[in-house]
C-alpha positions in Angstrom: -0.4 0.4 -0.3 1.5 3.3 -0.9 1.9 6.1 1.4 -1.2 8.6 1.9 -0.6 11.7 0.4 -1.9 13.6 2.7 0.7 12.8 5.1 3.6 13.8 2.3 7.1 12.1 1.5 8.9 10.7 4.4 12.5 12.9 5.3 14.7 12.5 8.1 15.1 15.2 10.4 18.5 14.5 11.0 19.2 15.1 7.5 17.9 18.4 7.1 19.2 19.9 9.9 23.2 18.4 8.6 22.6 20.0 5.0 21.5 23.1 6.4 24.8 23.8 8.3 27.0 21.2 6.3 28.6 21.8 2.5 30.2 18.7 2.9 29.7 15.4 1.9 26.8 13.8 4.2 26.0 10.6 5.9 23.1 8.9 6.5 22.0 5.5 7.4 18.3 6.2 6.4 17.7 4.7 3.3 13.8 5.7 2.9 14.0 9.5 3.1 13.1 10.6 -0.3 15.0 13.1 -2.4 13.6 16.3 -2.8 14.8 19.7 -4.9 16.7 20.8 -1.7 19.5 18.1 -2.2 20.0 19.0 -5.3 24.2 18.8 -6.1 24.9 17.4 -3.3 26.9 13.9 -2.3 24.8 12.0 0.2 27.1 8.9 1.7 24.3 6.1 2.1 24.4 2.9 4.0 24.0 0.0 2.7 25.0 -2.0 5.7 28.5 -2.1 5.1 30.5 0.3 3.4 28.5 4.2 3.0 28.1 4.6 -1.2 28.5 8.0 -2.5 25.2 9.4 -4.4 24.9 12.6 -6.5 21.6 14.2 -6.1 20.4 15.0 -9.5 17.6 16.0 -11.3 16.3 12.2 -12.1 16.5 11.6 -8.9 14.2 13.8 -7.0 11.0 11.5 -5.5 13.0 8.5 -5.3 14.1 7.2 -2.6 17.7 6.7 -1.2 17.6 3.2 -0.8 17.0 2.2 -4.5 20.6 3.7 -5.6 22.2 1.6 -3.1 22.4 -2.0 -3.6 22.8 -4.2 -0.3 23.2 -7.6 -1.5 26.5 -9.1 -3.8 25.7 -9.8 -7.3 27.5 -12.6 -8.4 28.0 -13.4 -11.9 26.7 -17.3 -13.3 30.2 -18.4 -14.7 29.9 -21.5 -16.9 31.2 -25.1 -15.7 34.2 -26.7 -17.9 33.4 -30.0 -18.1 36.2 -32.8 -18.8 37.0 -34.5 -22.0 36.5 -38.0 -21.5 39.8 -39.7 -23.4 
């Protein structure tokens, strides 16, 4: 079920407080924060459970959540198994 429109988007108060007085890279563990226009041009490092990954906020990312740009699981590519030749 989507979030009710009357509630508005979720934005972490902690992140907004840091945004006002900081010009450097911001760090957050809150992946559910919705990207708003005041974040444009900023670099926000988002925690994936192991390390922080930088996300440059552009106009294309407005309205999405921070966590949608960070992967929490490792991608394992399928490798083909070589079969031994019979003599």
